[in-house]
DRENZATOR-96366 format. One record per residue: chain; residue number from 1; x, y, z of N, C-alpha, C, O in turn; residue in three letters. Coordinates in steps of 0.001 Angstrom, whole numbers. Layout:
BEGIN
+-------+------+---------+---------+---------+---------+---------+---------+---------+---------+---------+---------+---------+---------+------+
! chain ! resi !    n.px !    n.py !    n.pz !   ca.px !   ca.py !   ca.pz !    c.px !    c.py !    c.pz !    o.px !    o.py !    o.pz ! resn !
+-------+------+---------+---------+---------+---------+---------+---------+---------+---------+---------+---------+---------+---------+------+
!     A !  NUM !       X !       Y !       Z !       X !       Y !       Z !       X !       Y !       Z !       X !       Y !       Z !  Ala !
...
+-------+------+---------+---------+---------+---------+---------+---------+---------+---------+---------+---------+---------+---------+------+
END
This chain:
BEGIN
+-------+------+---------+---------+---------+---------+---------+---------+---------+---------+---------+---------+---------+---------+------+
! chain ! resi !    n.px !    n.py !    n.pz !   ca.px !   ca.py !   ca.pz !    c.px !    c.py !    c.pz !    o.px !    o.py !    o.pz ! resn !
+-------+------+---------+---------+---------+---------+---------+---------+---------+---------+---------+---------+---------+---------+------+
!     A !    1 !  -12240 !   -2858 !   -8421 !  -11179 !   -3450 !   -7629 !  -11634 !   -4793 !   -7080 !  -12767 !   -4938 !   -6621 !  Met !
!     A !    2 !  -10755 !   -5756 !   -7132 !  -11030 !   -7089 !   -6627 !  -10689 !   -7168 !   -5136 !   -9890 !   -6384 !   -4624 !  Ser !
!     A !    3 !  -11300 !   -8111 !   -4468 !  -10971 !   -8357 !   -3054 !   -9727 !   -9224 !   -2937 !   -9215 !   -9435 !   -1838 !  Phe !
!     A !    4 !   -9240 !   -9727 !   -4066 !   -8022 !  -10532 !   -4092 !   -6988 !   -9789 !   -4926 !   -7248 !   -9402 !   -6065 !  Val !
!     A !    5 !   -5828 !   -9600 !   -4347 !   -4743 !   -8860 !   -4998 !   -3571 !   -9814 !   -5144 !   -3196 !  -10494 !   -4189 !  Ile !
!     A !    6 !   -3002 !   -9867 !   -6318 !   -1856 !  -10746 !   -6549 !    -766 !   -9942 !   -7231 !   -1017 !   -9264 !   -8227 !  Arg !
!     A !    7 !     447 !  -10017 !   -6695 !    1528 !   -9266 !   -7294 !    2894 !   -9657 !   -6780 !    3036 !  -10460 !   -5858 !  Gly !
!     A !    8 !    3883 !   -9070 !   -7396 !    5286 !   -9283 !   -7040 !    5647 !   -8385 !   -5867 !    5156 !   -7261 !   -5758 !  Arg !
!     A !    9 !    6500 !   -8884 !   -4999 !    6866 !   -8183 !   -3765 !    8076 !   -7278 !   -3947 !    9095 !   -7646 !   -4531 !  Val !
!     A !   10 !    7905 !   -6073 !   -3414 !    9009 !   -5130 !   -3193 !    9200 !   -5102 !   -1683 !    8276 !   -4723 !    -963 !  Trp !
!     A !   11 !   10364 !   -5488 !   -1182 !   10566 !   -5699 !     254 !   11421 !   -4579 !     861 !   12485 !   -4229 !     350 !  Lys !
!     A !   12 !   10915 !   -4035 !    1967 !   11620 !   -2977 !    2695 !   11589 !   -3280 !    4185 !   10861 !   -4167 !    4631 !  Tyr !
!     A !   13 !   12374 !   -2547 !    4945 !   12520 !   -2800 !    6372 !   11591 !   -1975 !    7242 !   10462 !   -1659 !    6866 !  Gly !
!     A !   14 !   12103 !   -1637 !    8420 !   11348 !    -888 !    9424 !   11460 !     621 !    9195 !   12405 !    1114 !    8578 !  Asp !
!     A !   15 !   10462 !    1326 !    9714 !   10479 !    2796 !    9785 !   10652 !    3486 !    8430 !   11393 !    4462 !    8314 !  Asn !
!     A !   16 !    9981 !    2984 !    7434 !    9984 !    3653 !    6128 !    9004 !    4815 !    6238 !    7790 !    4620 !    6293 !  Ile !
!     A !   17 !    9551 !    6024 !    6268 !    8696 !    7191 !    6522 !    8178 !    7808 !    5224 !    8592 !    7439 !    4125 !  Asn !
!     A !   18 !    7267 !    8750 !    5388 !    6615 !    9359 !    4222 !    7590 !   10152 !    3359 !    7360 !   10299 !    2159 !  Thr !
!     A !   19 !    8674 !   10668 !    3941 !    9672 !   11373 !    3130 !   10479 !   10412 !    2267 !   10985 !   10804 !    1216 !  Asp !
!     A !   20 !   10604 !    9168 !    2694 !   11253 !    8157 !    1859 !   10301 !    7755 !     731 !   10713 !    7637 !    -423 !  Ile !
!     A !   21 !    9054 !    7551 !    1065 !    8068 !    7130 !      69 !    7867 !    8217 !    -979 !    7854 !    7937 !   -2178 !  Ile !
!     A !   22 !    7710 !    9455 !    -526 !    7455 !   10585 !   -1413 !    8275 !   11783 !    -924 !    7814 !   12539 !     -69 !  Ser !
!     A !   23 !    9492 !   11960 !   -1462 !   10373 !   13019 !    -971 !    9726 !   14405 !    -978 !    9123 !   14822 !   -1967 !  Pro !
!     A !   24 !    9864 !   15103 !     141 !    9222 !   16394 !     352 !    9586 !   17462 !    -658 !    8776 !   18347 !    -932 !  Gly !
!     A !   25 !   10783 !   17405 !   -1220 !   11202 !   18448 !   -2152 !   10408 !   18442 !   -3455 !   10522 !   19374 !   -4252 !  Gln !
!     A !   26 !    9598 !   17392 !   -3683 !    8803 !   17314 !   -4909 !    7310 !   17554 !   -4657 !    6497 !   17385 !   -5566 !  Tyr !
!     A !   27 !    6947 !   17941 !   -3447 !    5535 !   18106 !   -3083 !    4781 !   19104 !   -3955 !    3577 !   18950 !   -4161 !  Met !
!     A !   28 !    5455 !   20109 !   -4463 !    4757 !   21130 !   -5256 !    4516 !   20689 !   -6702 !    3834 !   21381 !   -7458 !  Ser !
!     A !   29 !    5069 !   19552 !   -7081 !    4908 !   19034 !   -8438 !    3619 !   18219 !   -8543 !    3082 !   17771 !   -7530 !  Tyr !
!     A !   30 !    3125 !   18028 !   -9765 !    1973 !   17140 !   -9961 !    2341 !   15712 !   -9526 !    3516 !   15344 !   -9510 !  Pro !
!     A !   31 !    1335 !   14924 !   -9179 !    1575 !   13591 !   -8629 !    2412 !   12719 !   -9569 !    3230 !   11927 !   -9101 !  Val !
!     A !   32 !    2223 !   12849 !  -10874 !    3003 !   12016 !  -11794 !    4500 !   12328 !  -11712 !    5328 !   11430 !  -11868 !  Glu !
!     A !   33 !    4851 !   13591 !  -11469 !    6257 !   13968 !  -11302 !    6771 !   13493 !   -9933 !    7895 !   13005 !   -9821 !  Lys !
!     A !   34 !    5938 !   13642 !   -8902 !    6316 !   13141 !   -7571 !    6580 !   11641 !   -7633 !    7520 !   11145 !   -7012 !  Gln !
!     A !   35 !    5744 !   10918 !   -8388 !    5841 !    9464 !   -8467 !    7159 !    9004 !   -9082 !    7617 !    7897 !   -8799 !  Ala !
!     A !   36 !    7771 !    9833 !   -9913 !    9073 !    9491 !  -10495 !   10150 !    9338 !   -9424 !   11185 !    8716 !   -9663 !  Glu !
!     A !   37 !    9907 !    9902 !   -8252 !   10900 !    9893 !   -7173 !   10487 !    9005 !   -5998 !   11130 !    9023 !   -4949 !  His !
!     A !   38 !    9421 !    8234 !   -6174 !    8942 !    7369 !   -5099 !   10035 !    6399 !   -4649 !   10663 !    5734 !   -5473 !  Ala !
!     A !   39 !   10250 !    6326 !   -3379 !   11163 !    5384 !   -2724 !   12637 !    5564 !   -3121 !   13467 !    4727 !   -2766 !  Met !
!     A !   40 !   12976 !    6626 !   -3841 !   14324 !    6734 !   -4397 !   15429 !    6795 !   -3346 !   16568 !    6432 !   -3643 !  Glu !
!     A !   41 !   15133 !    7237 !   -2137 !   16158 !    7307 !   -1099 !   16672 !    5924 !    -694 !   17806 !    5792 !    -234 !  Ala !
!     A !   42 !   15844 !    4905 !    -864 !   16278 !    3549 !    -491 !   16246 !    2572 !   -1659 !   16756 !    1458 !   -1542 !  Ile !
!     A !   43 !   15658 !    2970 !   -2783 !   15541 !    2087 !   -3936 !   15435 !    2938 !   -5201 !   14338 !    3273 !   -5649 !  Asp !
!     A !   44 !   16580 !    3276 !   -5762 !   16634 !    4184 !   -6910 !   15891 !    3651 !   -8138 !   15501 !    4439 !   -8999 !  Ala !
!     A !   45 !   15689 !    2356 !   -8238 !   15048 !    1756 !   -9401 !   13540 !    1554 !   -9236 !   12865 !    1177 !  -10195 !  Glu !
!     A !   46 !   13005 !    1796 !   -8047 !   11607 !    1499 !   -7770 !   10662 !    2107 !   -8807 !    9885 !    1386 !   -9433 !  Phe !
!     A !   47 !   10721 !    3403 !   -8991 !    9773 !    4092 !   -9880 !    9889 !    3622 !  -11331 !    8914 !    3689 !  -12079 !  Ala !
!     A !   48 !   11048 !    3156 !  -11729 !   11237 !    2695 !  -13108 !   10776 !    1256 !  -13299 !   10357 !     879 !  -14393 !  Lys !
!     A !   49 !   10851 !     447 !  -12238 !   10603 !    -982 !  -12400 !    9292 !   -1488 !  -11812 !    8840 !   -2574 !  -12175 !  Lys !
!     A !   50 !    8673 !    -734 !  -10918 !    7431 !   -1191 !  -10302 !    6349 !   -1356 !  -11362 !    6255 !    -563 !  -12299 !  Val !
!     A !   51 !    5537 !   -2394 !  -11201 !    4468 !   -2698 !  -12147 !    3112 !   -2613 !  -11446 !    3023 !   -2853 !  -10242 !  Gln !
!     A !   52 !    2061 !   -2275 !  -12188 !     726 !   -2276 !  -11584 !     426 !   -3619 !  -10921 !     679 !   -4679 !  -11493 !  Pro !
!     A !   53 !    -112 !   -3554 !   -9715 !    -448 !   -4757 !   -8960 !     650 !   -5237 !   -8035 !     394 !   -6074 !   -7169 !  Gly !
!     A !   54 !    1868 !   -4732 !   -8191 !    2949 !   -5122 !   -7280 !    2570 !   -4770 !   -5847 !    1742 !   -3890 !   -5608 !  Asp !
!     A !   55 !    3187 !   -5469 !   -4900 !    2866 !   -5322 !   -3488 !    4119 !   -4910 !   -2728 !    5192 !   -5482 !   -2920 !  Val !
!     A !   56 !    3973 !   -3916 !   -1867 !    5068 !   -3531 !    -970 !    4899 !   -4312 !     322 !    3812 !   -4352 !     899 !  Ile !
!     A !   57 !    5985 !   -4935 !     772 !    6005 !   -5640 !    2050 !    7106 !   -5003 !    2887 !    8236 !   -4838 !    2425 !  Val !
!     A !   58 !    6763 !   -4646 !    4126 !    7725 !   -3943 !    4986 !    7619 !   -4438 !    6419 !    6786 !   -5281 !    6751 !  Ala !
!     A !   59 !    8481 !   -3893 !    7249 !    8530 !   -4261 !    8659 !    7614 !   -3408 !    9507 !    6439 !   -3221 !    9191 !  Gly !
!     A !   60 !    8175 !   -2894 !   10592 !    7407 !   -2109 !   11560 !    7320 !    -640 !   11175 !    8234 !     -80 !   10570 !  Asn !
!     A !   61 !    6197 !     -31 !   11542 !    6020 !    1418 !   11474 !    6113 !    1984 !   10062 !    6696 !    3049 !    9855 !  Asn !
!     A !   62 !    5547 !    1285 !    9102 !    5568 !    1785 !    7729 !    4723 !    3050 !    7633 !    3594 !    3090 !    8123 !  Phe !
!     A !   63 !    5275 !    4083 !    6997 !    4535 !    5320 !    6762 !    4591 !    6329 !    7885 !    3739 !    7215 !    7960 !  Gly !
!     A !   64 !    5574 !    6216 !    8758 !    5699 !    7210 !    9828 !    6068 !    8559 !    9228 !    6478 !    8638 !    8070 !  Ser !
!     A !   65 !    5925 !    9598 !    9999 !    6280 !   10933 !    9524 !    5056 !   11802 !    9353 !    4118 !   11746 !   10148 !  Gly !
!     A !   66 !    5076 !   12594 !    8319 !    4024 !   13595 !    8135 !    2682 !   12955 !    7790 !    2606 !   11789 !    7404 !  Ser !
!     A !   67 !    1648 !   13737 !    7937 !     302 !   13247 !    7662 !    -157 !   13552 !    6240 !   -1296 !   13242 !    5888 !  Ser !
!     A !   68 !     689 !   14145 !    5426 !     268 !   14461 !    4061 !      27 !   13173 !    3271 !     657 !   12144 !    3517 !  Arg !
!     A !   69 !    -888 !   13258 !    2331 !   -1279 !   12077 !    1559 !    -449 !   11878 !     292 !    -778 !   11009 !    -516 !  Glu !
!     A !   70 !     600 !   12645 !      97 !    1393 !   12475 !   -1122 !    2026 !   11086 !   -1175 !    2186 !   10525 !   -2259 !  Thr !
!     A !   71 !    2388 !   10527 !     -24 !    2997 !    9195 !      -9 !    2026 !    8160 !    -578 !    2402 !    7343 !   -1419 !  Ala !
!     A !   72 !     799 !    8199 !    -120 !    -190 !    7252 !    -622 !    -494 !    7515 !   -2099 !    -662 !    6581 !   -2883 !  Gln !
!     A !   73 !    -560 !    8780 !   -2460 !    -917 !    9118 !   -3838 !     149 !    8671 !   -4841 !    -199 !    8238 !   -5940 !  Met !
!     A !   74 !    1431 !    8762 !   -4496 !    2451 !    8301 !   -5452 !    2417 !    6782 !   -5582 !    2657 !    6248 !   -6665 !  Val !
!     A !   75 !    2121 !    6083 !   -4489 !    2011 !    4624 !   -4577 !     776 !    4230 !   -5373 !     810 !    3286 !   -6163 !  Leu !
!     A !   76 !    -304 !    4951 !   -5165 !   -1522 !    4681 !   -5931 !   -1294 !    5015 !   -7413 !   -1798 !    4306 !   -8284 !  Lys !
!     A !   77 !    -550 !    6072 !   -7704 !    -235 !    6429 !   -9082 !     476 !    5263 !   -9786 !     231 !    4988 !  -10960 !  Tyr !
!     A !   78 !    1356 !    4589 !   -9049 !    2073 !    3435 !   -9600 !    1204 !    2172 !   -9617 !    1646 !    1115 !  -10068 !  His !
!     A !   79 !     -31 !    2290 !   -9124 !    -990 !    1186 !   -9087 !    -502 !      26 !   -8213 !    -681 !   -1145 !   -8548 !  Lys !
!     A !   80 !     119 !     386 !   -7082 !     497 !    -629 !   -6102 !    -772 !   -1375 !   -5692 !   -1794 !    -754 !   -5398 !  Ile !
!     A !   81 !    -705 !   -2698 !   -5673 !   -1886 !   -3488 !   -5341 !   -2258 !   -3392 !   -3876 !   -3438 !   -3311 !   -3535 !  Gly !
!     A !   82 !   -1250 !   -3400 !   -3004 !   -1474 !   -3330 !   -1556 !    -131 !   -3145 !    -870 !     932 !   -3287 !   -1474 !  Ala !
!     A !   83 !    -219 !   -2824 !     405 !     964 !   -2766 !    1262 !     715 !   -3710 !    2432 !    -331 !   -3656 !    3078 !  Ile !
!     A !   84 !    1695 !   -4579 !    2694 !    1641 !   -5485 !    3835 !    2806 !   -5106 !    4727 !    3939 !   -4997 !    4258 !  Val !
!     A !   85 !    2538 !   -4903 !    6013 !    3606 !   -4548 !    6955 !    3299 !   -5139 !    8321 !    2158 !   -5478 !    8633 !  Ala !
!     A !   86 !    4349 !   -5253 !    9130 !    4149 !   -5681 !   10523 !    3234 !   -4692 !   11226 !    2327 !   -5076 !   11966 !  Asn !
!     A !   87 !    3492 !   -3401 !   10980 !    2656 !   -2347 !   11560 !    2782 !   -1092 !   10710 !    3747 !    -911 !    9966 !  Ser !
!     A !   88 !    1777 !    -229 !   10842 !    1730 !    1026 !   10098 !    1634 !    2187 !   11076 !    1099 !    2049 !   12176 !  Phe !
!     A !   89 !    2159 !    3328 !   10658 !    1868 !    4560 !   11384 !     366 !    4798 !   11231 !    -184 !    4627 !   10143 !  Ala !
!     A !   90 !    -289 !    5187 !   12307 !   -1749 !    5305 !   12343 !   -2292 !    6204 !   11232 !   -3238 !    5829 !   10539 !  Arg !
!     A !   91 !   -1705 !    7376 !   11061 !   -2218 !    8320 !   10064 !   -1994 !    7782 !    8649 !   -2860 !    7935 !    7788 !  Ile !
!     A !   92 !    -851 !    7160 !    8405 !    -598 !    6581 !    7087 !   -1631 !    5502 !    6779 !   -2157 !    5439 !    5668 !  Phe !
!     A !   93 !   -1917 !    4658 !    7758 !   -2888 !    3578 !    7592 !   -4242 !    4133 !    7160 !   -4829 !    3676 !    6180 !  Tyr !
!     A !   94 !   -4720 !    5112 !    7895 !   -6036 !    5672 !    7591 !   -6036 !    6453 !    6280 !   -6991 !    6360 !    5508 !  Arg !
!     A !   95 !   -4987 !    7217 !    6021 !   -4906 !    7942 !    4757 !   -4871 !    6982 !    3567 !   -5403 !    7292 !    2501 !  Asn !
!     A !   96 !   -4250 !    5828 !    3749 !   -4218 !    4834 !    2671 !   -5628 !    4392 !    2320 !   -5998 !    4348 !    1146 !  Ser !
!     A !   97 !   -6404 !    4071 !    3325 !   -7794 !    3670 !    3097 !   -8568 !    4823 !    2468 !   -9378 !    4618 !    1564 !  Ile !
!     A !   98 !   -8311 !    6041 !    2953 !   -9020 !    7216 !    2430 !   -8787 !    7440 !     940 !   -9651 !    7995 !     261 !  Asn !
!     A !   99 !   -7633 !    7018 !     420 !   -7366 !    7187 !   -1010 !   -7575 !    5892 !   -1794 !   -7345 !    5855 !   -3003 !  Val !
!     A !  100 !   -8012 !    4827 !   -1107 !   -8306 !    3570 !   -1781 !   -7119 !    2654 !   -1987 !   -7098 !    1873 !   -2939 !  Gly !
!     A !  101 !   -6123 !    2737 !   -1104 !   -4932 !    1895 !   -1183 !   -5005 !     833 !     -85 !   -4918 !    1182 !    1092 !  Leu !
!     A !  102 !   -5161 !    -449 !    -425 !   -5299 !   -1484 !     604 !   -4042 !   -1654 !    1453 !   -2923 !   -1663 !     940 !  Pro !
!     A !  103 !   -4251 !   -1787 !    2756 !   -3169 !   -2010 !    3721 !   -3543 !   -3192 !    4609 !   -4676 !   -3301 !    5077 !  Val !
!     A !  104 !   -2573 !   -4073 !    4832 !   -2802 !   -5280 !    5625 !   -1650 !   -5440 !    6603 !    -483 !   -5368 !    6218 !  Val !
!     A !  105 !   -1978 !   -5655 !    7858 !    -946 !   -5935 !    8858 !    -751 !   -7444 !    8964 !   -1699 !   -8224 !    8875 !  Glu !
!     A !  106 !     513 !   -7830 !    9159 !     888 !   -9235 !    9309 !    1949 !   -9286 !   10389 !    2887 !   -8490 !   10365 !  Met !
!     A !  107 !    1825 !  -10191 !   11323 !    2712 !  -10220 !   12489 !    4184 !  -10310 !   12113 !    5006 !   -9602 !   12695 !  Ile !
!     A !  108 !    4539 !  -11167 !   11149 !    5951 !  -11356 !   10816 !    6140 !  -11389 !    9304 !    5973 !  -12433 !    8673 !  Asp !
!     A !  109 !    6486 !  -10257 !    8737 !    6683 !  -10181 !    7288 !    8056 !  -10684 !    6847 !    8341 !  -10721 !    5650 !  Thr !
!     A !  110 !    8906 !  -11067 !    7790 !   10254 !  -11519 !    7427 !   10233 !  -12804 !    6600 !   11232 !  -13133 !    5959 !  Ser !
!     A !  111 !    9121 !  -13535 !    6602 !    9020 !  -14776 !    5838 !    8772 !  -14526 !    4349 !    8880 !  -15442 !    3534 !  Val !
!     A !  112 !    8443 !  -13294 !    4003 !    8220 !  -12922 !    2598 !    9478 !  -12229 !    2092 !   10053 !  -11385 !    2779 !  Ile !
!     A !  113 !    9900 !  -12592 !     888 !   11134 !  -12035 !     334 !   10871 !  -11216 !    -926 !    9864 !  -11392 !   -1612 !  Glu !
!     A !  114 !   11802 !  -10323 !   -1203 !   11772 !   -9528 !   -2433 !   11596 !  -10451 !   -3632 !   12294 !  -11456 !   -3760 !  Glu !
!     A !  115 !   10656 !  -10103 !   -4513 !   10437 !  -10875 !   -5727 !    9433 !  -12002 !   -5593 !    8978 !  -12538 !   -6604 !  Gly !
!     A !  116 !    9068 !  -12383 !   -4356 !    8034 !  -13414 !   -4185 !    6749 !  -12938 !   -4839 !    6500 !  -11736 !   -4941 !  Asp !
!     A !  117 !    5943 !  -13878 !   -5277 !    4609 !  -13542 !   -5778 !    3613 !  -13931 !   -4700 !    3519 !  -15092 !   -4303 !  Glu !
!     A !  118 !    2867 !  -12928 !   -4233 !    1898 !  -13191 !   -3177 !     492 !  -12808 !   -3617 !     289 !  -12016 !   -4537 !  Ile !
!     A !  119 !    -456 !  -13400 !   -2927 !   -1867 !  -13124 !   -3161 !   -2491 !  -12763 !   -1814 !   -2298 !  -13466 !    -821 !  Glu !
!     A !  120 !   -3229 !  -11677 !   -1791 !   -3857 !  -11200 !    -558 !   -5361 !  -11228 !    -744 !   -5887 !  -10645 !   -1692 !  Ile !
!     A !  121 !   -6053 !  -11907 !     161 !   -7508 !  -11899 !     169 !   -7932 !  -10920 !    1253 !   -7820 !  -11213 !    2443 !  Asn !
!     A !  122 !   -8419 !   -9755 !     835 !   -8780 !   -8701 !    1789 !   -9955 !   -9098 !    2682 !  -10022 !   -8680 !    3837 !  Leu !
!     A !  123 !  -10868 !   -9892 !    2162 !  -12036 !  -10295 !    2943 !  -11672 !  -11265 !    4065 !  -12271 !  -11240 !    5140 !  Leu !
!     A !  124 !  -10684 !  -12117 !    3803 !  -10310 !  -13140 !    4780 !   -9048 !  -12800 !    5563 !   -8794 !  -13392 !    6612 !  Glu !
!     A !  125 !   -8256 !  -11855 !    5065 !   -6989 !  -11543 !    5712 !   -5920 !  -12587 !    5440 !   -4912 !  -12633 !    6144 !  Gly !
!     A !  126 !   -6120 !  -13414 !    4446 !   -5161 !  -14475 !    4107 !   -4160 !  -13958 !    3080 !   -4499 !  -13211 !    2163 !  Lys !
!     A !  127 !   -2917 !  -14385 !    3270 !   -1845 !  -14041 !    2341 !   -1211 !  -15348 !    1892 !    -717 !  -16118 !    2716 !  Ile !
!     A !  128 !   -1225 !  -15600 !     596 !    -621 !  -16821 !      53 !     650 !  -16431 !    -679 !     640 !  -15565 !   -1554 !  Ile !
!     A !  129 !    1739 !  -17080 !    -309 !    3008 !  -16868 !    -998 !    3124 !  -17974 !   -2046 !    3467 !  -19110 !   -1720 !  Asn !
!     A !  130 !    2837 !  -17638 !   -3303 !    2864 !  -18622 !   -4373 !    4286 !  -19082 !   -4686 !    4484 !  -20201 !   -5159 !  His !
!     A !  131 !    5264 !  -18236 !   -4428 !    6660 !  -18607 !   -4682 !    7104 !  -19702 !   -3726 !    7798 !  -20635 !   -4131 !  Thr !
!     A !  132 !    6711 !  -19600 !   -2464 !    7151 !  -20555 !   -1443 !    6103 !  -21611 !   -1104 !    6399 !  -22568 !    -388 !  Lys !
!     A !  133 !    4882 !  -21449 !   -1609 !    3827 !  -22392 !   -1286 !    3403 !  -22312 !     177 !    3093 !  -23332 !     793 !  Gly !
!     A !  134 !    3388 !  -21102 !     731 !    3030 !  -20903 !    2145 !    1825 !  -19980 !    2253 !    1527 !  -19201 !    1347 !  Glu !
!     A !  135 !    1138 !  -20089 !    3393 !      -3 !  -19231 !    3671 !     196 !  -18553 !    5016 !     671 !  -19172 !    5968 !  Glu !
!     A !  136 !    -170 !  -17269 !    5092 !       6 !  -16484 !    6315 !   -1312 !  -15811 !    6689 !   -2207 !  -15635 !    5862 !  Tyr !
!     A !  137 !   -1394 !  -15448 !    7948 !   -2553 !  -14698 !    8436 !   -2211 !  -13213 !    8479 !   -1183 !  -12812 !    9024 !  Glu !
!     A !  138 !   -3072 !  -12427 !    7909 !   -2963 !  -10981 !    8019 !   -4256 !  -10457 !    8620 !   -5183 !  -11222 !    8889 !  Gly !
!     A !  139 !   -4311 !   -9176 !    8824 !   -5552 !   -8596 !    9325 !   -6533 !   -8457 !    8174 !   -6137 !   -8276 !    7022 !  Thr !
!     A !  140 !   -7786 !   -8541 !    8490 !   -8776 !   -8253 !    7467 !   -9445 !   -6939 !    7837 !   -9734 !   -6670 !    9003 !  Lys !
!     A !  141 !   -9677 !   -6147 !    6831 !  -10325 !   -4866 !    7050 !  -11811 !   -5089 !    7314 !  -12401 !   -6019 !    6764 !  Leu !
!     A !  142 !  -12418 !   -4255 !    8143 !  -13872 !   -4326 !    8292 !  -14540 !   -4090 !    6931 !  -13992 !   -3402 !    6070 !  Pro !
!     A !  143 !  -15715 !   -4662 !    6755 !  -16379 !   -4607 !    5444 !  -16597 !   -3194 !    4936 !  -16457 !   -2953 !    3736 !  Glu !
!     A !  144 !  -16938 !   -2240 !    5815 !  -17168 !    -875 !    5320 !  -15876 !    -240 !    4821 !  -15912 !     601 !    3923 !  His !
!     A !  145 !  -14731 !    -627 !    5389 !  -13462 !     -92 !    4899 !  -13047 !    -778 !    3601 !  -12446 !    -152 !    2728 !  Leu !
!     A !  146 !  -13367 !   -2062 !    3476 !  -13104 !   -2752 !    2208 !  -13925 !   -2097 !    1103 !  -13431 !   -1892 !      -6 !  Ile !
!     A !  147 !  -15163 !   -1773 !    1404 !  -16016 !   -1097 !     418 !  -15420 !     259 !      45 !  -15453 !     660 !   -1119 !  Glu !
!     A !  148 !  -14875 !     962 !    1043 !  -14265 !    2265 !     783 !  -13070 !    2118 !    -156 !  -12914 !    2899 !   -1095 !  Met !
!     A !  149 !  -12227 !    1118 !      98 !  -11076 !     867 !    -766 !  -11554 !     453 !   -2152 !  -11003 !     897 !   -3160 !  Val !
!     A !  150 !  -12567 !    -389 !   -2204 !  -13090 !    -905 !   -3477 !  -13565 !     205 !   -4400 !  -13328 !     150 !   -5607 !  Lys !
!     A !  151 !  -14234 !    1215 !   -3844 !  -14760 !    2290 !   -4700 !  -13746 !    3404 !   -4956 !  -14036 !    4351 !   -5687 !  Val !
!     A !  152 !  -12559 !    3296 !   -4358 !  -11511 !    4266 !   -4653 !  -11190 !    5248 !   -3555 !  -10408 !    6174 !   -3773 !  Gly !
!     A !  153 !  -11773 !    5078 !   -2368 !  -11427 !    5947 !   -1250 !  -12633 !    6608 !    -609 !  -13780 !    6328 !    -956 !  Gly !
!     A !  154 !  -12345 !    7483 !     326 !  -13373 !    8119 !    1134 !  -14340 !    8976 !     314 !  -15554 !    8863 !     487 !  Leu !
!     A !  155 !  -13834 !    9818 !    -561 !  -14719 !   10713 !   -1317 !  -15710 !    9951 !   -2193 !  -16906 !   10236 !   -2136 !  Glu !
!     A !  156 !  -15254 !    8986 !   -3006 !  -16238 !    8240 !   -3793 !  -17181 !    7403 !   -2916 !  -18343 !    7203 !   -3268 !  Pro !
!     A !  157 !  -16683 !    6922 !   -1786 !  -17515 !    6146 !    -858 !  -18649 !    7009 !    -315 !  -19805 !    6585 !    -303 !  Tyr !
!     A !  158 !  -18320 !    8218 !     134 !  -19350 !    9119 !     660 !  -20310 !    9564 !    -440 !  -21514 !    9666 !    -205 !  Leu !
!     A !  159 !  -19794 !    9826 !   -1626 !  -20664 !   10212 !   -2732 !  -21668 !    9108 !   -3042 !  -22841 !    9377 !   -3301 !  Ala !
!     A !  160 !  -21193 !    7856 !   -3014 !  -22075 !    6717 !   -3271 !  -23125 !    6614 !   -2161 !  -24310 !    6431 !   -2441 !  Lys !
!     A !  161 !  -22691 !    6731 !    -909 !  -23615 !    6635 !     228 !  -24672 !    7729 !     202 !  -25826 !    7502 !     562 !  Lys !
!     A !  162 !  -24260 !    8930 !    -232 !  -25175 !   10077 !    -238 !  -25935 !   10228 !   -1563 !  -26780 !   11112 !   -1713 !  Leu !
!     A !  163 !  -25616 !    9349 !   -2515 !  -26311 !    9418 !   -3800 !  -25885 !   10577 !   -4655 !  -26655 !   11052 !   -5490 !  Gly !
!     A !  164 !  -24664 !   11044 !   -4461 !  -24119 !   12166 !   -5246 !  -23256 !   11583 !   -6349 !  -22399 !   10739 !   -6086 !  Ile !
!     A !  165 !  -23472 !   12023 !   -7584 !  -22656 !   11476 !   -8673 !  -21486 !   12328 !   -8999 !  -20710 !   11994 !   -9894 !  Ser !
+-------+------+---------+---------+---------+---------+---------+---------+---------+---------+---------+---------+---------+---------+------+
END
């Protein structure tokens, strides 16, 4: 995984909860089947059109709701490059890092639009909007969390630290 992520924006609003991201009625299915229904409550075409490296940009409180990791896993299955939001639900934020899905907070995501191409530098917290020729400040993750995301999440990070293959 690179420290720089570049992709097309999928734009959503405030309070996108985990049941919207990964509908609960599909929880008993394998992740690939769950992923077919990702975001369908607000964007019926998402699962069919999302491409690896695409970036979700949202408003406040992204990922509120349950603490289950199915929401992060369906987004990771689709190879979402990162999620940028004004704010995240605390458990969603940490679970994202735990599964190796980069998350970046940005004070005002309203300046980014659906379809924009953006680049996120995780080390610097910089977000460049190539479509508009603008640069924004986002949060940068602490280095140990960037390393955790880089190796694929908490389990591979701990295995590496403990020398377990």
